[in-house]
N, CA, C and O atoms as CSV, one atom per row, in Angstrom:
chain,resi,resn,atom,element,x,y,z
A,1,UNK,N,N,114.631,64.899,-165.475
A,1,UNK,CA,C,113.632,65.863,-165.049
A,1,UNK,C,C,112.331,65.122,-164.803
A,1,UNK,O,O,112.330,64.121,-164.086
A,2,UNK,N,N,111.240,65.572,-165.364
A,2,UNK,CA,C,109.931,64.993,-165.073
A,2,UNK,C,C,109.554,63.908,-166.062
A,2,UNK,O,O,109.931,63.943,-167.233
A,3,UNK,N,N,108.809,62.959,-165.566
A,3,UNK,CA,C,108.192,61.972,-166.437
A,3,UNK,C,C,106.865,62.563,-166.855
A,3,UNK,O,O,106.007,62.826,-166.012
A,4,UNK,N,N,106.686,62.773,-168.139
A,4,UNK,CA,C,105.478,63.433,-168.618
A,4,UNK,C,C,104.615,62.420,-169.342
A,4,UNK,O,O,105.084,61.704,-170.227
A,5,UNK,N,N,103.344,62.367,-168.956
A,5,UNK,CA,C,102.407,61.471,-169.611
A,5,UNK,C,C,101.129,62.214,-169.916
A,5,UNK,O,O,100.736,63.111,-169.170
A,6,UNK,N,N,100.482,61.857,-170.993
A,6,UNK,CA,C,99.238,62.537,-171.364
A,6,UNK,C,C,98.180,62.266,-170.314
A,6,UNK,O,O,98.031,61.136,-169.849
A,7,UNK,N,N,97.450,63.295,-169.942
A,7,UNK,CA,C,96.390,63.163,-168.944
A,7,UNK,C,C,95.424,64.314,-169.148
A,7,UNK,O,O,95.654,65.415,-168.646
A,8,UNK,N,N,94.378,64.081,-169.858
A,8,UNK,CA,C,93.428,65.157,-170.107
A,8,UNK,C,C,94.079,66.240,-170.951
A,8,UNK,O,O,94.889,65.939,-171.828
A,9,UNK,N,N,93.730,67.514,-170.695
A,9,UNK,CA,C,94.232,68.595,-171.525
A,9,UNK,C,C,95.673,68.987,-171.216
A,9,UNK,O,O,96.275,69.747,-171.974
A,10,UNK,N,N,96.230,68.492,-170.136
A,10,UNK,CA,C,97.595,68.870,-169.765
A,10,UNK,C,C,98.410,67.619,-169.491
A,10,UNK,O,O,97.889,66.504,-169.524
A,11,UNK,N,N,99.667,67.808,-169.227
A,11,UNK,CA,C,100.533,66.685,-168.884
A,11,UNK,C,C,100.672,66.594,-167.375
A,11,UNK,O,O,100.695,67.612,-166.683
A,12,UNK,N,N,100.765,65.371,-166.869
A,12,UNK,CA,C,100.953,65.155,-165.441
A,12,UNK,C,C,102.427,64.859,-165.206
A,12,UNK,O,O,103.011,63.993,-165.858
A,13,UNK,N,N,103.004,65.571,-164.289
A,13,UNK,CA,C,104.411,65.407,-163.968
A,13,UNK,C,C,104.529,64.558,-162.717
A,13,UNK,O,O,103.927,64.875,-161.691
A,14,UNK,N,N,105.293,63.489,-162.791
A,14,UNK,CA,C,105.371,62.531,-161.699
A,14,UNK,C,C,106.484,62.840,-160.704
A,14,UNK,O,O,106.421,62.383,-159.563
A,15,UNK,N,N,107.494,63.598,-161.101
A,15,UNK,CA,C,108.616,63.884,-160.209
A,15,UNK,C,C,108.198,64.780,-159.055
A,15,UNK,O,O,107.165,65.447,-159.097
A,16,UNK,N,N,109.045,64.774,-158.012
A,16,UNK,CA,C,108.806,65.659,-156.868
A,16,UNK,C,C,109.096,67.115,-157.230
A,16,UNK,O,O,108.557,68.017,-156.589
A,17,UNK,N,N,109.926,67.365,-158.230
A,17,UNK,CA,C,110.217,68.725,-158.687
A,17,UNK,C,C,109.841,68.824,-160.147
A,17,UNK,O,O,110.196,67.957,-160.946
A,18,UNK,N,N,109.125,69.876,-160.499
A,18,UNK,CA,C,108.655,69.989,-161.874
A,18,UNK,C,C,108.419,71.442,-162.254
A,18,UNK,O,O,108.260,72.310,-161.396
A,19,UNK,N,N,108.401,71.686,-163.550
A,19,UNK,CA,C,108.046,72.992,-164.101
A,19,UNK,C,C,106.571,72.929,-164.468
A,19,UNK,O,O,106.182,72.196,-165.377
A,20,UNK,N,N,105.747,73.701,-163.757
A,20,UNK,CA,C,104.326,73.753,-164.099
A,20,UNK,C,C,104.107,74.620,-165.324
A,20,UNK,O,O,103.256,74.324,-166.163
A,21,UNK,N,N,104.882,75.697,-165.423
A,21,UNK,CA,C,104.773,76.580,-166.582
A,21,UNK,C,C,106.151,77.117,-166.914
A,21,UNK,O,O,106.821,77.721,-166.077
A,22,UNK,N,N,106.562,76.884,-168.158
A,22,UNK,CA,C,107.809,77.478,-168.637
A,22,UNK,C,C,107.553,78.967,-168.865
A,22,UNK,O,O,106.411,79.417,-168.765
A,23,UNK,N,N,108.570,79.716,-169.162
A,23,UNK,CA,C,108.436,81.157,-169.360
A,23,UNK,C,C,107.489,81.451,-170.526
A,23,UNK,O,O,107.786,81.135,-171.678
A,24,UNK,N,N,106.357,82.054,-170.209
A,24,UNK,CA,C,105.367,82.415,-171.222
A,24,UNK,C,C,104.774,83.777,-170.890
A,24,UNK,O,O,104.860,84.243,-169.754
A,25,UNK,N,N,104.175,84.407,-171.888
A,25,UNK,CA,C,103.578,85.728,-171.721
A,25,UNK,C,C,102.206,85.601,-171.060
A,25,UNK,O,O,101.428,84.700,-171.374
A,26,UNK,N,N,101.930,86.519,-170.145
A,26,UNK,CA,C,100.639,86.560,-169.468
A,26,UNK,C,C,99.513,86.939,-170.428
A,26,UNK,O,O,99.756,87.465,-171.514
A,27,UNK,N,N,98.288,86.664,-170.010
A,27,UNK,CA,C,97.097,87.108,-170.730
A,27,UNK,C,C,96.203,87.850,-169.739
A,27,UNK,O,O,96.484,87.871,-168.541
A,28,UNK,N,N,95.133,88.455,-170.236
A,28,UNK,CA,C,94.221,89.213,-169.371
A,28,UNK,C,C,93.243,88.314,-168.619
A,28,UNK,O,O,92.535,88.789,-167.730
A,29,UNK,N,N,93.190,87.033,-168.956
A,29,UNK,CA,C,92.323,86.074,-168.275
A,29,UNK,C,C,93.184,84.998,-167.624
A,29,UNK,O,O,94.308,84.744,-168.058
A,30,UNK,N,N,92.648,84.367,-166.580
A,30,UNK,CA,C,93.377,83.271,-165.957
A,30,UNK,C,C,93.604,82.149,-166.970
A,30,UNK,O,O,92.683,81.738,-167.676
A,31,UNK,N,N,94.824,81.668,-167.031
A,31,UNK,CA,C,95.166,80.537,-167.890
A,31,UNK,C,C,95.831,79.487,-167.007
A,31,UNK,O,O,96.805,79.770,-166.310
A,32,UNK,N,N,95.294,78.280,-167.048
A,32,UNK,CA,C,95.846,77.190,-166.231
A,32,UNK,C,C,97.201,76.767,-166.766
A,32,UNK,O,O,97.459,76.829,-167.968
A,33,UNK,N,N,98.065,76.333,-165.850
A,33,UNK,CA,C,99.397,75.883,-166.253
A,33,UNK,C,C,99.295,74.725,-167.232
A,33,UNK,O,O,98.349,73.939,-167.191
A,34,UNK,N,N,100.275,74.633,-168.106
A,34,UNK,CA,C,100.308,73.596,-169.121
A,34,UNK,C,C,100.405,72.220,-168.495
A,34,UNK,O,O,99.833,71.258,-169.007
A,35,UNK,N,N,101.122,72.121,-167.395
A,35,UNK,CA,C,101.322,70.860,-166.694
A,35,UNK,C,C,100.630,70.893,-165.341
A,35,UNK,O,O,100.358,71.958,-164.786
A,36,UNK,N,N,100.355,69.714,-164.829
A,36,UNK,CA,C,99.929,69.570,-163.436
A,36,UNK,C,C,100.881,68.566,-162.806
A,36,UNK,O,O,101.532,67.792,-163.507
A,37,UNK,N,N,100.958,68.582,-161.489
A,37,UNK,CA,C,101.871,67.666,-160.811
A,37,UNK,C,C,101.059,66.711,-159.943
A,37,UNK,O,O,100.091,67.112,-159.296
A,38,UNK,N,N,101.464,65.449,-159.938
A,38,UNK,CA,C,100.795,64.427,-159.134
A,38,UNK,C,C,101.181,64.655,-157.668
A,38,UNK,O,O,102.359,64.597,-157.316
A,39,UNK,N,N,100.185,64.912,-156.822
A,39,UNK,CA,C,100.434,65.164,-155.403
A,39,UNK,C,C,99.826,64.078,-154.521
A,39,UNK,O,O,99.740,64.244,-153.304
A,40,UNK,N,N,99.406,62.974,-155.121
A,40,UNK,CA,C,98.804,61.882,-154.371
A,40,UNK,C,C,99.757,61.396,-153.282
A,40,UNK,O,O,100.908,61.060,-153.560
A,41,UNK,N,N,99.264,61.359,-152.031
A,41,UNK,CA,C,100.062,60.879,-150.912
A,41,UNK,C,C,101.085,61.867,-150.394
A,41,UNK,O,O,101.868,61.521,-149.510
A,42,UNK,N,N,101.105,63.082,-150.910
A,42,UNK,CA,C,102.059,64.112,-150.464
A,42,UNK,C,C,101.394,65.024,-149.442
A,42,UNK,O,O,100.171,65.163,-149.421
A,43,UNK,N,N,102.209,65.643,-148.598
A,43,UNK,CA,C,101.683,66.510,-147.543
A,43,UNK,C,C,101.725,67.991,-147.884
A,43,UNK,O,O,100.823,68.742,-147.513
A,44,UNK,N,N,102.780,68.418,-148.596
A,44,UNK,CA,C,103.006,69.847,-148.830
A,44,UNK,C,C,103.536,70.060,-150.244
A,44,UNK,O,O,104.326,69.263,-150.750
A,45,UNK,N,N,103.092,71.146,-150.875
A,45,UNK,CA,C,103.659,71.579,-152.150
A,45,UNK,C,C,104.270,72.957,-151.943
A,45,UNK,O,O,103.656,73.829,-151.327
A,46,UNK,N,N,105.480,73.151,-152.458
A,46,UNK,CA,C,106.154,74.447,-152.429
A,46,UNK,C,C,106.201,74.941,-153.865
A,46,UNK,O,O,106.819,74.311,-154.723
A,47,UNK,N,N,105.548,76.067,-154.127
A,47,UNK,CA,C,105.464,76.611,-155.482
A,47,UNK,C,C,106.321,77.867,-155.534
A,47,UNK,O,O,106.189,78.756,-154.693
A,48,UNK,N,N,107.194,77.932,-156.524
A,48,UNK,CA,C,108.088,79.074,-156.707
A,48,UNK,C,C,107.669,79.800,-157.984
A,48,UNK,O,O,107.630,79.205,-159.061
A,49,UNK,N,N,107.358,81.084,-157.855
A,49,UNK,CA,C,106.882,81.871,-158.995
A,49,UNK,C,C,107.838,83.031,-159.243
A,49,UNK,O,O,108.147,83.804,-158.336
A,50,UNK,N,N,108.297,83.138,-160.478
A,50,UNK,CA,C,109.122,84.276,-160.890
A,50,UNK,C,C,108.363,85.024,-161.981
A,50,UNK,O,O,107.800,84.407,-162.885
A,51,UNK,N,N,108.349,86.354,-161.895
A,51,UNK,CA,C,107.593,87.187,-162.831
A,51,UNK,C,C,108.462,88.334,-163.313
A,51,UNK,O,O,109.115,89.004,-162.512
A,52,UNK,N,N,108.472,88.560,-164.618
A,52,UNK,CA,C,109.120,89.736,-165.206
A,52,UNK,C,C,108.006,90.620,-165.727
A,52,UNK,O,O,107.288,90.251,-166.656
A,53,UNK,N,N,107.864,91.805,-165.116
A,53,UNK,CA,C,106.750,92.700,-165.422
A,53,UNK,C,C,106.876,93.267,-166.833
A,53,UNK,O,O,107.955,93.641,-167.292
A,54,UNK,N,N,105.713,93.314,-167.503
A,54,UNK,CA,C,105.611,93.976,-168.800
A,54,UNK,C,C,104.793,95.243,-168.626
A,54,UNK,O,O,105.001,95.986,-167.668
A,55,UNK,N,N,103.863,95.499,-169.543
A,55,UNK,CA,C,103.005,96.687,-169.458
A,55,UNK,C,C,101.832,96.518,-168.514
A,55,UNK,O,O,101.134,97.485,-168.209
A,56,UNK,N,N,101.604,95.279,-168.040
A,56,UNK,CA,C,100.505,95.052,-167.104
A,56,UNK,C,C,100.824,95.716,-165.760
A,56,UNK,O,O,101.988,95.933,-165.424
A,57,UNK,N,N,99.768,96.034,-164.997
A,57,UNK,CA,C,99.942,96.650,-163.682
A,57,UNK,C,C,100.404,95.631,-162.657
A,57,UNK,O,O,101.258,95.923,-161.819
A,58,UNK,N,N,99.829,94.417,-162.726
A,58,UNK,CA,C,100.172,93.377,-161.763
A,58,UNK,C,C,99.838,92.007,-162.350
A,58,UNK,O,O,99.272,91.906,-163.438
A,59,UNK,N,N,100.194,90.969,-161.621
A,59,UNK,CA,C,99.872,89.597,-162.002
A,59,UNK,C,C,99.201,88.937,-160.811
A,59,UNK,O,O,99.620,89.135,-159.670
A,60,UNK,N,N,98.156,88.148,-161.070
A,60,UNK,CA,C,97.493,87.387,-160.020
A,60,UNK,C,C,97.690,85.900,-160.261
A,60,UNK,O,O,97.728,85.439,-161.402
A,61,UNK,N,N,97.817,85.155,-159.161
A,61,UNK,CA,C,98.061,83.713,-159.225
A,61,UNK,C,C,97.063,83.006,-158.314
A,61,UNK,O,O,96.818,83.443,-157.190
A,62,UNK,N,N,96.490,81.909,-158.808
A,62,UNK,CA,C,95.689,81.038,-157.961
A,62,UNK,C,C,96.267,79.626,-158.052
A,62,UNK,O,O,96.835,79.242,-159.075
A,63,UNK,N,N,96.115,78.860,-156.974
A,63,UNK,CA,C,96.562,77.469,-156.926
A,63,UNK,C,C,95.310,76.608,-156.955
A,63,UNK,O,O,94.348,76.868,-156.232
A,64,UNK,N,N,95.331,75.577,-157.800
A,64,UNK,CA,C,94.163,74.717,-157.960
A,64,UNK,C,C,94.543,73.260,-157.758
A,64,UNK,O,O,95.646,72.843,-158.113
A,65,UNK,N,N,93.623,72.482,-157.183
A,65,UNK,CA,C,93.846,71.053,-156.968
A,65,UNK,C,C,92.666,70.273,-157.523
A,65,UNK,O,O,91.551,70.784,-157.625
A,66,UNK,N,N,92.939,69.020,-157.881
A,66,UNK,CA,C,91.899,68.135,-158.382
A,66,UNK,C,C,91.854,66.881,-157.527
A,66,UNK,O,O,92.887,66.288,-157.217
A,67,UNK,N,N,90.657,66.489,-157.153
A,67,UNK,CA,C,90.460,65.241,-156.408
A,67,UNK,C,C,89.983,64.125,-157.320
A,67,UNK,O,O,89.844,62.981,-156.887
A,68,UNK,N,N,89.731,64.455,-158.582
A,68,UNK,CA,C,89.195,63.459,-159.516
A,68,UNK,C,C,90.106,63.262,-160.733
A,68,UNK,O,O,89.638,63.012,-161.844
A,69,UNK,N,N,91.400,63.379,-160.501
A,69,UNK,CA,C,92.396,63.132,-161.549
A,69,UNK,C,C,92.277,64.049,-162.757
A,69,UNK,O,O,92.521,63.624,-163.886
A,70,UNK,N,N,91.901,65.313,-162.527
A,70,UNK,CA,C,91.968,66.309,-163.574
A,70,UNK,C,C,90.685,66.640,-164.293
A,70,UNK,O,O,90.695,67.478,-165.195
A,71,UNK,N,N,89.565,66.010,-163.927
A,71,UNK,CA,C,88.294,66.349,-164.561
A,71,UNK,C,C,87.860,67.750,-164.141
A,71,UNK,O,O,87.430,68.549,-164.972
A,72,UNK,N,N,87.977,68.044,-162.840
A,72,UNK,CA,C,87.654,69.369,-162.316
A,72,UNK,C,C,88.762,69.812,-161.371
A,72,UNK,O,O,89.439,68.989,-160.754
A,73,UNK,N,N,88.932,71.112,-161.272
A,73,UNK,CA,C,89.912,71.705,-160.347
A,73,UNK,C,C,89.212,72.732,-159.479
A,73,UNK,O,O,88.296,73.416,-159.936
A,74,UNK,N,N,89.638,72.844,-158.225
A,74,UNK,CA,C,89.121,73.829,-157.283
A,74,UNK,C,C,90.272,74.662,-156.751
A,74,UNK,O,O,91.383,74.164,-156.572
A,75,UNK,N,N,89.991,75.958,-156.494
A,75,UNK,CA,C,90.998,76.824,-155.890
A,75,UNK,C,C,91.256,76.367,-154.464
A,75,UNK,O,O,90.362,75.857,-153.789
A,76,UNK,N,N,92.498,76.557,-154.013
A,76,UNK,CA,C,92.860,76.170,-152.654
A,76,UNK,C,C,93.621,77.322,-152.011
A,76,UNK,O,O,94.361,78.044,-152.680
A,77,UNK,N,N,93.429,77.484,-150.706
A,77,UNK,CA,C,94.156,78.504,-149.975
A,77,UNK,C,C,95.614,78.119,-149.809
A,77,UNK,O,O,95.978,76.954,-149.970
A,78,UNK,N,N,96.450,79.098,-149.487
A,78,UNK,CA,C,97.887,78.858,-149.357
A,78,UNK,C,C,98.488,79.872,-148.405
A,78,UNK,O,O,97.833,80.829,-147.993
A,79,UNK,N,N,99.733,79.648,-148.067
A,79,UNK,CA,C,100.500,80.593,-147.267
A,79,UNK,C,C,101.630,81.113,-148.134
A,79,UNK,O,O,102.434,80.326,-148.634
A,80,UNK,N,N,101.709,82.424,-148.323
A,80,UNK,CA,C,102.769,83.013,-149.137
A,80,UNK,C,C,103.867,83.540,-148.235
A,80,UNK,O,O,103.599,84.090,-147.166
A,81,UNK,N,N,105.099,83.368,-148.671
A,81,UNK,CA,C,106.229,83.962,-147.965
A,81,UNK,C,C,106.289,85.409,-148.424
A,81,UNK,O,O,106.535,85.664,-149.603
A,82,UNK,N,N,106.066,86.383,-147.510
A,82,UNK,CA,C,105.984,87.785,-147.920
A,82,UNK,C,C,107.250,88.261,-148.640
A,82,UNK,O,O,108.375,87.977,-148.229
A,83,UNK,N,N,107.018,88.990,-149.722
A,83,UNK,CA,C,108.070,89.597,-150.513
A,83,UNK,C,C,107.591,90.991,-150.875
A,83,UNK,O,O,106.392,91.200,-151.061
A,84,UNK,N,N,108.499,91.946,-150.977
A,84,UNK,CA,C,108.105,93.301,-151.346
A,84,UNK,C,C,107.338,93.280,-152.658
A,84,UNK,O,O,107.772,92.651,-153.623
A,85,UNK,N,N,106.195,93.966,-152.697
A,85,UNK,CA,C,105.404,94.048,-153.911
A,85,UNK,C,C,104.452,92.897,-154.136
A,85,UNK,O,O,103.782,92.847,-155.167
A,86,UNK,N,N,104.372,91.954,-153.181
A,86,UNK,CA,C,103.465,90.816,-153.308
A,86,UNK,C,C,102.386,90.947,-152.240
A,86,UNK,O,O,102.689,91.135,-151.062
A,87,UNK,N,N,101.135,90.846,-152.654
A,87,UNK,CA,C,100.009,91.022,-151.750
A,87,UNK,C,C,99.090,89.810,-151.816
A,87,UNK,O,O,98.831,89.280,-152.897
A,88,UNK,N,N,98.604,89.375,-150.673
A,88,UNK,CA,C,97.596,88.327,-150.649
A,88,UNK,C,C,96.246,89.029,-150.791
A,88,UNK,O,O,95.806,89.718,-149.870
A,89,UNK,N,N,95.583,88.857,-151.946
A,89,UNK,CA,C,94.310,89.509,-152.237
A,89,UNK,C,C,93.189,88.824,-151.470
A,89,UNK,O,O,92.307,89.489,-150.926
A,90,UNK,N,N,93.223,87.505,-151.428
A,90,UNK,CA,C,92.257,86.715,-150.666
A,90,UNK,C,C,92.975,85.443,-150.261
A,90,UNK,O,O,94.172,85.308,-150.513
A,91,UNK,N,N,92.276,84.512,-149.644
A,91,UNK,CA,C,92.959,83.285,-149.227
A,91,UNK,C,C,93.303,82.383,-150.410
A,91,UNK,O,O,93.953,81.352,-150.236
A,92,UNK,N,N,92.864,82.772,-151.628
A,92,UNK,CA,C,93.205,81.965,-152.801
A,92,UNK,C,C,93.883,82.757,-153.925
A,92,UNK,O,O,94.262,82.167,-154.937
A,93,UNK,N,N,94.046,84.074,-153.776
A,93,UNK,CA,C,94.644,84.889,-154.839
A,93,UNK,C,C,95.842,85.660,-154.304
A,93,UNK,O,O,95.751,86.347,-153.287
A,94,UNK,N,N,96.965,85.538,-155.004
A,94,UNK,CA,C,98.194,86.257,-154.680
A,94,UNK,C,C,98.452,87.246,-155.808
A,94,UNK,O,O,98.367,86.883,-156.981
A,95,UNK,N,N,98.770,88.504,-155.460
A,95,UNK,CA,C,98.992,89.523,-156.481
A,95,UNK,C,C,100.429,90.036,-156.421
A,95,UNK,O,O,100.937,90.373,-155.352
A,96,UNK,N,N,101.071,90.089,-157.582
A,96,UNK,CA,C,102.419,90.632,-157.736
A,96,UNK,C,C,102.280,92.017,-158.345
A,96,UNK,O,O,101.533,92.194,-159.308
A,97,UNK,N,N,102.992,93.011,-157.799
A,97,UNK,CA,C,102.852,94.364,-158.332
A,97,UNK,C,C,104.165,95.122,-158.416
A,97,UNK,O,O,104.135,96.335,-158.625
A,98,UNK,N,N,105.291,94.492,-158.270
A,98,UNK,CA,C,106.573,95.183,-158.373
A,98,UNK,C,C,107.070,95.150,-159.811
A,98,UNK,O,O,106.485,94.474,-160.657
A,99,UNK,N,N,108.128,95.865,-160.085
A,99,UNK,CA,C,108.682,95.935,-161.441
A,99,UNK,C,C,109.021,94.545,-161.970
A,99,UNK,O,O,108.783,94.253,-163.142
A,100,UNK,N,N,109.558,93.712,-161.140
A,100,UNK,CA,C,109.750,92.297,-161.471
A,100,UNK,C,C,110.006,91.574,-160.172
A,100,UNK,O,O,110.396,92.188,-159.179
A,101,UNK,N,N,109.792,90.295,-160.171
A,101,UNK,CA,C,109.920,89.521,-158.953
A,101,UNK,C,C,110.714,88.272,-159.277
A,101,UNK,O,O,110.281,87.444,-160.078
A,102,UNK,N,N,111.875,88.136,-158.656
A,102,UNK,CA,C,112.737,86.995,-158.968
A,102,UNK,C,C,112.251,85.719,-158.327
A,102,UNK,O,O,112.724,84.635,-158.667
A,103,UNK,N,N,111.315,85.829,-157.405
A,103,UNK,CA,C,110.762,84.600,-156.859
A,103,UNK,C,C,109.994,84.793,-155.567
A,103,UNK,O,O,110.472,85.422,-154.623
A,104,UNK,N,N,108.809,84.246,-155.548
A,104,UNK,CA,C,107.991,84.195,-154.348
A,104,UNK,C,C,107.601,82.743,-154.139
A,104,UNK,O,O,107.262,82.035,-155.088
A,105,UNK,N,N,107.652,82.314,-152.903
A,105,UNK,CA,C,107.326,80.931,-152.582
A,105,UNK,C,C,105.950,80.846,-151.934
A,105,UNK,O,O,105.611,81.635,-151.052
A,106,UNK,N,N,105.176,79.884,-152.384
A,106,UNK,CA,C,103.855,79.618,-151.830
A,106,UNK,C,C,103.899,78.211,-151.240
A,106,UNK,O,O,104.373,77.278,-151.888
A,107,UNK,N,N,103.407,78.059,-150.014
A,107,UNK,CA,C,103.349,76.750,-149.371
A,107,UNK,C,C,101.897,76.315,-149.321
A,107,UNK,O,O,101.044,77.044,-148.815
A,108,UNK,N,N,101.614,75.125,-149.846
A,108,UNK,CA,C,100.251,74.606,-149.893
A,108,UNK,C,C,100.193,73.298,-149.120
A,108,UNK,O,O,100.894,72.342,-149.451
A,109,UNK,N,N,99.351,73.257,-148.081
A,109,UNK,CA,C,99.121,72.005,-147.356
A,109,UNK,C,C,98.185,71.156,-148.202
A,109,UNK,O,O,97.167,71.644,-148.692
A,110,UNK,N,N,98.529,69.890,-148.371
A,110,UNK,CA,C,97.763,69.006,-149.249
A,110,UNK,C,C,96.914,68.029,-148.457
A,110,UNK,O,O,97.350,67.498,-147.435
A,111,UNK,N,N,95.720,67.800,-148.926
A,111,UNK,CA,C,94.797,66.842,-148.343
A,111,UNK,C,C,95.033,65.485,-148.998
A,111,UNK,O,O,95.458,65.424,-150.151
A,112,UNK,N,N,94.768,64.414,-148.290
A,112,UNK,CA,C,94.994,63.074,-148.843
A,112,UNK,C,C,94.110,62.789,-150.053
A,112,UNK,O,O,94.396,61.870,-150.821
A,113,UNK,N,N,93.029,63.573,-150.236
A,113,UNK,CA,C,92.139,63.367,-151.381
A,113,UNK,C,C,92.594,64.076,-152.654
A,113,UNK,O,O,92.035,63.845,-153.726
A,114,UNK,N,N,93.618,64.948,-152.540
A,114,UNK,CA,C,94.094,65.673,-153.716
A,114,UNK,C,C,94.967,64.760,-154.568
A,114,UNK,O,O,95.798,64.014,-154.050
A,115,UNK,N,N,94.767,64.831,-155.879
A,115,UNK,CA,C,95.567,64.024,-156.799
A,115,UNK,C,C,96.484,64.877,-157.666
A,115,UNK,O,O,97.630,64.501,-157.911
A,116,UNK,N,N,95.988,66.027,-158.135
A,116,UNK,CA,C,96.766,66.863,-159.042
A,116,UNK,C,C,96.761,68.309,-158.567
A,116,UNK,O,O,95.814,68.757,-157.921
A,117,UNK,N,N,97.834,69.040,-158.895
A,117,UNK,CA,C,97.952,70.448,-158.538
A,117,UNK,C,C,98.422,71.201,-159.769
A,117,UNK,O,O,99.261,70.713,-160.525
A,118,UNK,N,N,97.875,72.398,-159.964
A,118,UNK,CA,C,98.307,73.293,-161.033
A,118,UNK,C,C,98.124,74.728,-160.552
A,118,UNK,O,O,97.548,74.956,-159.488
A,119,UNK,N,N,98.603,75.684,-161.317
A,119,UNK,CA,C,98.382,77.096,-161.029
A,119,UNK,C,C,97.730,77.751,-162.228
A,119,UNK,O,O,97.805,77.242,-163.346
A,120,UNK,N,N,97.089,78.885,-161.989
A,120,UNK,CA,C,96.563,79.729,-163.060
A,120,UNK,C,C,97.009,81.146,-162.762
A,120,UNK,O,O,97.024,81.567,-161.606
A,121,UNK,N,N,97.372,81.884,-163.802
A,121,UNK,CA,C,97.857,83.241,-163.644
A,121,UNK,C,C,97.205,84.147,-164.671
A,121,UNK,O,O,96.791,83.695,-165.739
A,122,UNK,N,N,97.114,85.448,-164.336
A,122,UNK,CA,C,96.617,86.432,-165.298
A,122,UNK,C,C,97.239,87.789,-165.010
A,122,UNK,O,O,97.663,88.071,-163.890
A,123,UNK,N,N,97.285,88.623,-166.042
A,123,UNK,CA,C,97.715,90.011,-165.906
A,123,UNK,C,C,96.508,90.837,-165.510
A,123,UNK,O,O,95.387,90.537,-165.920
A,124,UNK,N,N,96.726,91.876,-164.715
A,124,UNK,CA,C,95.637,92.771,-164.354
A,124,UNK,C,C,95.985,94.181,-164.794
A,124,UNK,O,O,97.069,94.681,-164.493
A,125,UNK,N,N,95.073,94.820,-165.503
A,125,UNK,CA,C,95.199,96.190,-166.001
A,125,UNK,C,C,96.405,96.333,-166.932
A,125,UNK,O,O,97.414,95.648,-166.770
A,126,UNK,N,N,96.284,97.211,-167.881
A,126,UNK,CA,C,97.352,97.427,-168.844
A,126,UNK,C,C,97.386,96.320,-169.898
A,126,UNK,O,O,96.500,95.467,-169.950
A,127,UNK,N,N,98.405,96.351,-170.719
A,127,UNK,CA,C,98.574,95.354,-171.774
A,127,UNK,C,C,99.448,94.227,-171.253
A,127,UNK,O,O,100.575,94.485,-170.830
A,128,UNK,N,N,98.972,92.982,-171.266
A,128,UNK,CA,C,99.764,91.872,-170.720
A,128,UNK,C,C,100.933,91.501,-171.632
A,128,UNK,O,O,100.751,90.869,-172.673
A,129,UNK,N,N,102.131,91.904,-171.223
A,129,UNK,CA,C,103.337,91.563,-171.980
A,129,UNK,C,C,104.399,90.908,-171.097
A,129,UNK,O,O,105.433,90.467,-171.597
A,130,UNK,N,N,104.151,90.841,-169.794
A,130,UNK,CA,C,105.115,90.244,-168.868
A,130,UNK,C,C,105.149,88.732,-168.989
A,130,UNK,O,O,104.252,88.128,-169.577
A,131,UNK,N,N,106.182,88.125,-168.432
A,131,UNK,CA,C,106.324,86.668,-168.460
A,131,UNK,C,C,106.449,86.127,-167.049
A,131,UNK,O,O,106.821,86.847,-166.122
A,132,UNK,N,N,106.135,84.851,-166.900
A,132,UNK,CA,C,106.272,84.196,-165.607
A,132,UNK,C,C,106.741,82.766,-165.809
A,132,UNK,O,O,106.568,82.173,-166.874
A,133,UNK,N,N,107.353,82.222,-164.733
A,133,UNK,CA,C,107.789,80.833,-164.673
A,133,UNK,C,C,107.243,80.294,-163.367
A,133,UNK,O,O,107.302,80.978,-162.345
A,134,UNK,N,N,106.703,79.059,-163.380
A,134,UNK,CA,C,106.152,78.460,-162.169
A,134,UNK,C,C,106.780,77.084,-161.974
A,134,UNK,O,O,106.675,76.218,-162.844
A,135,UNK,N,N,107.438,76.884,-160.825
A,135,UNK,CA,C,108.076,75.627,-160.468
A,135,UNK,C,C,107.395,75.075,-159.225
A,135,UNK,O,O,106.844,75.845,-158.437
A,136,UNK,N,N,107.419,73.760,-159.030
A,136,UNK,CA,C,106.805,73.165,-157.836
A,136,UNK,C,C,107.681,72.026,-157.323
A,136,UNK,O,O,108.299,71.296,-158.098
A,137,UNK,N,N,107.718,71.890,-155.990
A,137,UNK,CA,C,108.339,70.757,-155.322
A,137,UNK,C,C,107.308,70.221,-154.347
A,137,UNK,O,O,106.699,70.992,-153.604
A,138,UNK,N,N,107.099,68.890,-154.340
A,138,UNK,CA,C,106.156,68.304,-153.399
A,138,UNK,C,C,106.904,67.393,-152.433
A,138,UNK,O,O,107.862,66.714,-152.802
A,139,UNK,N,N,106.435,67.397,-151.177
A,139,UNK,CA,C,107.013,66.577,-150.117
A,139,UNK,C,C,105.940,65.719,-149.496
A,139,UNK,O,O,106.220,64.949,-148.577
């Protein structure tokens, strides 16, 4: 699977395919993925998100990149493959609102200055009890 090495507050995954977040319960605030993936020299990242709805009304996802090896992260726009119950809230926020979602794919074009990629997710409205899994493949 992934080669994991300590890098700041999270682990950096060196493989082309990695788990950014294992199945965990959502919170009411954005929480960055436990891992980030090294995207240096890559052109595109494909992010696959699966969500099992709990008492929350919906889940929001943002994609973040770092140009300084993880000191700071900035939100980045993406293209989502439309799925029933998934809405693009803005060019950087994707919202899930169906009973559960077995998978939505996000395609992110990468700049040569990007070094690391991660996601952040949060529950919106209601009590956050749902879970999500986030996978990434870089090309």
